[in-house]
C-alpha positions as CSV (number, residue, x, y, z in Angstrom):
1,M,101.7,65.8,99.3
2,S,105.0,68.2,99.3
3,Q,104.7,70.9,101.2
4,R,102.8,74.2,100.3
5,S,105.0,77.5,98.0
6,N,104.5,80.9,99.9
7,F,104.8,84.0,98.3
8,S,108.0,85.5,100.1
9,S,106.7,88.6,101.2
10,K,104.2,90.6,101.3
11,I,104.6,93.0,98.2
12,G,105.5,89.8,96.3
13,F,101.6,88.9,97.2
14,V,100.3,92.0,96.5
15,L,102.0,93.0,93.4
16,A,101.0,89.1,92.1
17,A,97.4,89.5,93.5
18,A,97.3,93.2,91.5
19,G,98.9,91.2,88.3
20,S,95.9,88.7,88.3
21,A,93.5,91.6,88.4
22,V,95.3,93.7,86.5
23,G,95.0,92.7,82.8
24,L,93.0,92.6,79.9
25,G,89.8,93.5,81.7
26,N,91.9,96.9,82.7
27,L,93.6,98.1,79.8
28,W,91.4,96.4,76.7
29,R,87.4,96.2,78.5
30,F,87.7,99.5,80.7
31,P,87.9,101.7,78.4
32,Y,85.9,100.8,76.3
33,L,83.2,100.3,78.8
34,A,84.1,104.0,80.1
35,A,83.7,105.1,76.6
36,K,80.0,103.6,76.2
37,Y,78.5,104.5,79.1
38,G,79.2,107.5,80.2
39,G,82.8,109.0,80.9
40,G,82.9,109.9,84.3
41,T,79.3,108.6,85.2
42,F,81.3,105.2,84.4
43,L,84.3,106.1,86.6
44,L,82.3,107.1,89.4
45,V,80.2,104.1,89.2
46,Y,83.0,102.1,89.3
47,L,84.9,103.7,92.1
48,I,81.9,102.9,94.4
49,L,81.2,99.3,93.4
50,A,85.5,98.5,93.7
51,V,85.8,99.9,97.5
52,T,82.6,98.3,98.2
53,F,81.4,95.1,96.3
54,G,84.5,94.6,94.9
55,F,86.5,94.9,98.1
56,S,84.6,92.3,100.3
57,L,84.6,89.5,98.0
58,M,88.3,90.2,97.8
59,I,88.5,90.2,100.9
60,A,86.0,86.7,101.6
61,E,88.4,84.8,98.9
62,I,91.0,85.8,99.8
63,A,90.8,85.2,103.7
64,I,89.2,81.6,102.9
65,G,92.2,80.6,100.5
66,R,94.8,81.4,103.4
67,K,92.5,80.1,106.1
68,T,92.0,77.0,104.5
69,G,95.6,76.7,103.0
70,L,94.0,75.6,99.4
71,S,92.9,75.4,96.2
72,A,89.1,76.4,95.2
73,I,87.9,73.6,95.0
74,G,89.8,71.7,98.2
75,A,89.2,75.0,100.2
76,F,85.2,75.4,99.7
77,K,84.7,71.6,100.8
78,K,86.9,72.5,103.8
79,L,84.3,75.2,105.1
80,D,81.3,72.8,104.3
81,K,80.6,69.7,101.7
82,R,77.3,71.2,100.4
83,F,79.6,74.0,99.1
84,G,82.1,71.7,97.3
85,F,80.0,72.6,93.9
86,L,81.1,76.1,94.4
87,G,85.2,75.0,94.3
88,V,84.5,73.6,91.4
89,L,82.5,75.8,89.8
90,A,85.1,78.7,90.5
91,A,88.2,75.8,89.2
92,I,86.4,75.5,86.2
93,I,85.8,78.7,85.6
94,P,89.4,80.0,84.5
95,I,90.1,76.6,82.6
96,I,87.6,78.6,80.0
97,I,89.2,82.1,80.7
98,L,91.7,81.0,79.7
99,P,92.1,79.7,76.3
100,Y,90.0,82.5,74.7
101,Y,92.0,85.3,76.8
102,S,94.9,83.3,75.3
103,V,93.4,84.4,72.0
104,I,93.2,87.7,72.9
105,G,96.3,87.7,74.4
106,G,98.3,86.0,70.9
107,W,96.6,89.6,69.1
108,V,98.1,91.6,71.5
109,I,101.6,89.6,70.0
110,K,100.8,90.7,66.5
111,Y,100.4,94.3,67.1
112,F,103.2,94.9,69.1
113,V,105.0,93.4,66.4
114,T,103.3,95.4,63.5
115,F,104.5,98.3,65.2
116,A,108.1,97.5,66.0
117,T,108.5,96.3,62.9
118,G,107.1,99.7,61.6
119,N,104.3,98.6,60.0
120,M,101.5,101.1,61.7
121,Q,100.3,103.0,58.9
122,A,99.2,98.6,57.8
123,A,98.1,97.9,61.4
124,A,95.4,101.4,61.0
125,D,93.7,100.5,57.9
126,D,90.0,99.3,58.3
127,A,90.5,95.7,57.2
128,Y,93.4,95.0,59.1
129,F,92.7,93.6,62.0
130,S,89.1,91.4,60.4
131,T,91.6,90.5,57.5
132,F,94.2,89.1,60.3
133,T,91.6,87.1,62.4
134,S,89.7,85.8,59.6
135,S,92.9,83.8,58.4
136,T,93.9,80.0,59.9
137,G,97.3,79.8,60.9
138,E,98.6,83.5,61.6
139,P,96.1,83.7,64.7
140,I,97.0,80.1,65.2
141,G,100.5,80.8,65.9
142,W,100.5,83.7,67.8
143,F,98.3,82.3,70.3
144,C,100.0,79.4,71.0
145,L,103.3,81.4,71.5
146,F,101.1,83.2,73.9
147,I,100.4,80.4,76.3
148,A,104.3,79.3,76.0
149,F,105.4,82.4,77.7
150,T,102.7,82.3,80.1
151,S,103.5,78.2,80.8
152,I,106.9,78.4,81.5
153,I,106.6,81.6,83.9
154,V,104.3,79.2,85.7
155,L,106.5,75.7,85.8
156,L,108.7,77.9,87.7
157,G,106.7,78.0,90.4
158,V,105.4,80.4,92.7
159,E,108.3,82.5,94.0
160,K,111.1,82.0,90.9
161,G,108.1,82.4,88.1
162,I,105.1,84.7,89.2
163,E,106.2,86.5,91.8
164,T,109.9,87.5,90.2
165,V,107.8,87.8,86.6
166,S,105.1,90.1,89.1
167,K,107.7,92.5,90.9
168,F,109.2,93.2,87.0
169,M,106.4,93.7,85.3
170,M,103.8,95.8,87.6
171,P,106.1,98.8,88.5
172,V,107.3,98.7,84.5
173,L,103.5,98.9,83.9
174,V,102.8,101.6,85.9
175,V,105.6,103.7,84.7
176,L,104.9,102.5,80.9
177,T,100.9,103.4,81.9
178,V,101.9,106.9,82.8
179,I,104.3,107.7,80.0
180,I,101.4,107.1,76.6
181,A,99.0,108.8,79.1
182,G,101.0,112.1,79.6
183,Y,101.6,112.1,75.7
184,G,98.2,111.7,74.8
185,L,96.9,114.5,76.9
186,T,99.0,116.8,74.9
187,V,97.3,115.7,71.5
188,D,95.0,118.9,70.5
189,G,91.4,117.8,71.3
190,A,92.4,115.7,74.1
191,I,91.4,118.1,77.3
192,D,87.6,118.0,75.8
193,G,88.4,113.8,76.0
194,L,89.8,113.7,79.7
195,I,87.0,116.2,80.5
196,Y,84.1,113.6,79.5
197,Y,86.7,110.9,81.0
198,I,86.3,112.4,84.8
199,K,83.4,114.6,84.6
200,P,80.5,112.9,86.0
201,S,77.0,113.5,84.6
202,M,73.7,112.3,85.4
203,E,72.4,112.4,81.0
204,H,74.7,109.9,81.1
205,F,73.8,107.9,84.5
206,S,71.6,104.5,83.8
207,G,70.6,101.5,84.9
208,M,73.2,99.8,81.9
209,T,75.7,102.3,83.7
210,V,75.3,100.1,86.9
211,I,75.3,96.7,85.0
212,A,78.1,97.5,82.9
213,A,80.6,98.3,85.9
214,M,79.7,95.7,88.2
215,G,80.0,92.8,85.1
216,Q,83.6,94.9,84.8
217,L,84.7,94.0,88.7
218,F,84.4,90.1,88.2
219,Y,86.3,90.9,84.7
220,S,88.9,92.9,86.4
221,M,89.4,92.1,90.3
222,S,89.8,88.5,89.3
223,L,87.0,87.5,91.6
224,A,84.4,84.7,91.5
225,M,87.6,82.9,89.5
226,G,89.1,81.0,92.3
227,I,92.1,82.3,91.7
228,M,91.8,84.8,95.0
229,V,91.6,82.1,96.8
230,T,94.6,80.1,95.2
231,Y,96.9,83.4,95.6
232,G,95.6,83.5,99.6
233,S,96.1,80.1,99.9
234,Y,99.8,81.0,99.7
235,M,100.1,84.3,102.0
236,K,102.1,84.0,104.9
237,K,99.5,84.1,108.0
238,D,101.7,87.4,109.4
239,N,100.7,89.4,106.7
240,N,98.1,91.9,107.0
241,L,94.9,91.3,105.0
242,E,92.7,94.3,104.7
243,S,96.1,96.1,103.7
244,S,97.0,93.8,100.8
245,V,93.5,93.9,99.6
246,R,93.5,98.0,99.7
247,Q,96.7,97.7,98.1
248,I,95.9,95.7,95.3
249,E,92.7,97.6,95.1
250,I,94.5,100.2,94.5
251,F,96.5,99.2,92.1
252,D,93.6,97.4,90.0
253,T,92.0,100.9,89.7
254,G,94.8,102.7,89.3
255,I,95.7,101.3,86.5
256,A,92.3,101.0,85.2
257,F,91.7,104.7,85.6
258,M,95.1,105.4,83.6
259,A,94.0,103.0,80.8
260,G,90.8,105.6,79.8
261,L,93.2,108.3,80.9
262,M,95.0,106.7,78.0
263,I,92.5,106.0,75.3
264,I,89.3,107.9,76.0
265,P,91.2,111.7,75.6
266,A,93.6,110.3,72.8
267,V,90.2,108.8,70.5
268,F,88.5,112.5,71.6
269,A,91.5,114.1,69.9
270,F,91.0,111.5,67.0
271,S,87.7,111.3,66.4
272,G,86.1,114.8,68.3
273,G,84.3,112.4,70.4
274,D,82.5,111.0,67.4
275,P,79.3,108.5,69.2
276,D,80.2,106.1,67.0
277,T,83.7,105.6,68.1
278,L,83.5,106.0,71.4
279,N,80.8,103.4,71.3
280,A,83.3,101.2,69.0
281,G,83.1,98.3,72.1
282,P,85.9,95.5,72.1
283,A,86.7,96.7,69.0
284,L,88.4,100.2,70.3
285,M,92.2,98.5,71.0
286,F,92.6,96.9,67.6
287,I,90.7,99.0,65.6
288,T,90.5,102.3,67.1
289,I,93.8,103.3,68.8
290,P,95.9,101.9,65.4
291,K,94.4,105.1,64.3
292,V,94.9,107.3,66.2
293,F,98.6,106.5,66.7
294,A,98.5,107.0,63.0
295,N,97.4,110.1,63.3
296,M,99.7,111.0,66.3
297,G,103.1,112.5,66.4
298,L,106.2,109.6,68.0
299,G,102.5,107.3,67.2
300,T,105.0,104.0,66.2
301,G,106.9,104.9,69.6
302,I,104.0,105.3,71.3
303,G,102.6,102.0,69.5
304,I,105.7,100.3,70.7
305,L,104.8,101.5,74.4
306,F,101.2,100.7,74.3
307,F,101.2,97.2,73.1
308,L,104.3,96.4,75.3
309,L,101.8,97.2,78.7
310,V,99.2,95.6,77.3
311,L,101.2,92.8,76.6
312,F,102.6,92.7,80.3
313,A,99.2,93.2,81.3
314,A,97.6,90.3,79.7
315,M,100.6,88.2,80.8
316,T,100.1,88.3,84.6
317,S,96.6,87.6,84.2
318,S,96.9,84.8,82.2
319,I,99.5,83.5,84.9
320,A,97.2,84.4,87.6
321,L,94.4,82.3,85.7
322,T,97.1,79.6,85.0
323,E,98.2,79.2,88.5
324,S,94.6,78.6,89.5
325,A,94.2,75.5,87.5
326,V,97.6,74.3,88.3
327,S,97.1,74.8,92.2
328,T,93.6,72.6,91.6
329,F,95.3,70.0,89.7
330,E,98.4,69.5,92.1
331,D,95.4,69.8,95.0
332,E,93.0,67.7,94.1
333,L,94.6,65.2,91.8
334,Y,98.4,65.2,93.6
335,W,99.5,65.6,90.4
336,G,103.3,67.7,89.9
337,R,103.4,71.4,89.1
338,K,105.2,70.3,85.5
339,K,102.2,67.5,85.2
340,S,99.3,69.8,85.6
341,T,101.4,72.9,83.5
342,I,101.7,71.0,80.6
343,V,98.1,69.4,80.9
344,M,96.7,72.7,81.2
345,A,98.7,74.0,78.0
346,V,96.9,71.3,76.2
347,I,93.8,72.5,77.4
348,M,94.8,76.1,76.0
349,V,95.3,75.1,72.7
350,S,92.7,72.6,72.3
351,L,89.5,75.2,73.7
352,G,91.1,78.0,72.9
353,S,92.1,76.7,69.0
354,L,88.5,77.2,68.9
355,S,88.2,80.4,69.6
356,C,91.0,81.3,67.6
357,L,89.3,79.9,64.6
358,G,85.6,81.4,65.2
359,Y,86.5,84.9,63.3
360,G,87.8,82.1,60.5
361,P,86.8,78.9,59.1
362,L,84.6,78.1,61.8
363,A,82.8,81.8,61.4
364,N,79.6,80.0,60.9
365,V,79.1,78.1,63.4
366,T,77.8,79.5,66.7
367,I,76.2,78.7,69.9
368,I,72.8,80.9,70.5
369,G,74.2,83.7,68.2
370,M,77.7,84.0,69.4
371,Q,80.8,82.7,68.1
372,F,83.0,80.9,70.4
373,L,85.0,83.3,72.2
374,D,81.8,85.7,72.5
375,F,80.0,83.0,74.3
376,F,83.6,81.7,76.2
377,D,82.9,84.7,77.5
378,F,79.3,85.1,78.3
379,L,79.3,82.2,80.0
380,T,82.2,82.6,82.6
381,N,81.8,86.6,82.8
382,S,78.1,86.3,82.9
383,V,76.8,83.1,84.0
384,M,79.3,81.4,85.9
385,M,80.8,84.2,87.8
386,P,77.9,85.5,88.9
387,I,76.7,82.3,90.3
388,A,79.8,81.4,91.8
389,A,80.1,85.2,94.0
390,I,76.3,84.7,94.9
391,A,77.3,80.9,96.7
392,T,80.3,82.5,97.9
393,C,78.4,85.4,99.9
394,L,75.8,82.3,101.0
395,L,78.7,80.6,102.3
396,V,79.9,82.9,104.4
397,S,77.0,85.0,105.7
398,R,74.8,81.9,106.1
399,V,77.0,79.1,107.1
400,I,80.2,80.0,108.5
401,G,79.4,83.1,109.4
402,V,80.7,86.7,108.8
403,K,82.7,86.3,112.1
404,K,85.3,83.8,110.8
405,I,86.9,85.7,108.2
406,E,87.2,88.6,110.6
407,E,89.2,86.3,112.5
408,E,91.1,85.6,109.6
409,V,91.7,89.6,108.9
410,T,92.7,90.5,112.2
411,L,94.9,87.5,112.7
412,E,98.2,88.7,115.8
413,G,95.7,91.8,116.4
414,K,95.3,93.4,113.0
415,P,92.1,95.5,113.1
416,F,89.7,94.9,110.4
417,R,88.8,98.7,109.7
418,R,86.2,98.4,107.2
419,K,84.0,95.6,109.1
420,K,80.9,97.4,108.7
421,I,80.8,97.4,105.1
422,F,82.0,94.0,104.5
423,Y,79.3,92.7,106.7
424,F,76.6,94.8,105.3
425,M,78.2,93.7,101.8
426,I,78.6,90.9,102.0
427,Q,75.1,89.8,103.7
428,Y,72.9,92.2,101.9
429,L,73.7,94.2,98.5
430,C,76.8,91.7,96.8
431,P,74.8,88.6,96.7
432,I,72.1,91.4,95.0
433,F,74.6,93.1,92.6
434,A,75.2,89.7,91.6
435,A,72.0,88.1,90.7
436,I,71.1,91.6,88.7
437,I,74.5,90.9,86.2
438,L,73.2,87.2,86.5
439,I,69.3,88.1,85.2
440,S,70.3,91.4,83.0
441,S,73.3,89.3,81.6
442,V,70.8,86.1,80.2
443,A,67.6,88.1,79.2
444,N,70.2,90.4,76.9
445,A,71.7,87.4,75.6
446,F,68.1,85.7,75.0
447,G,67.2,89.1,73.6
448,W,64.1,89.6,76.3
449,I,66.3,93.0,77.3
450,S,68.6,95.3,75.4
451,M,71.7,96.3,76.9
């Protein structure tokens, strides 16, 4: 077997891992959840969970990857053969997520091109999004283009492809986010949205606020899907693991915060805080935001920058998901990178076509009342990832012992500053939180409760 690739530097690892976390979860999902579940209240709950729940799971996964030097299947099997199933589960999750994620990535390219070609007013029309997604050829074309971009970067390898692209995209992401958020706050009425977004209010707090924030953590921080295990396996032993995780947290949470700052005040300015607009959910980015830009000065330019920003974020996460799957093929089947990437691209096109056509020719085909894209999202984010998180916590706390993770974190005498938080969370609260997400999501899907 060939020598395992490595990131060339700590900053390369941090930017690549942060890039995997900073994706559509931050720029598409986080703002609509924050808008729906109380703005500042949701933000506060998310921040608390990020530095406790998210931190603990990320430390565990990266430490497992670096300790074993293997991707998910091999890593968990090496630690304890009884947990081989966990590696298989973690390896399957990216393979299911990537196809439907790439469909949304294709939508982002479509909107970027629409704004770049001066068709902003068309994009702001109520029927534009539904007309586009319900067609056949065009969504498939953009979806395949997104897959092609991702596959080419992964083919180039860890250092020349993933690390190089992340070092370019992540700083650009930060700059674009600041520019768009800063401009949005100058629009009349945006300050009311800013107050709603940053000021917690107990009247907006509910159990669903916590559940939504916990679910968002998995999606946003690339947890329980094998990515951090894989990236950890590429991490050099002399890199400070806890410091790296802290920097990833700052990047990820900072971009999520800025995404909300870009979108929620602008939506307030457009709608005056209308509850129906704030509760638009997944449609917020593709239906509401184009309307907002159409009613702003410099709307076309800001729209171009916005969708370029979202495209970069989508790409960094799709690269990480693809790399996780490719690494599994390399480790378990001894395939080369080229063959592994091509096979993954074929899987993405095959499965993703179902999600792509689920709003058009296959609109009448549903699984437990969900279209293909919604079902794959539910299966991975609400079922498989919480199960993987629970199993990871049990493996670390009850089988190999938290001391093993501490040893990996404290290599070469490095301190483990949040050791007490990690010990408490991984042994007690993390599995409980994951179980709550699993139970509540399944109950909601089958209509036993309403979320």
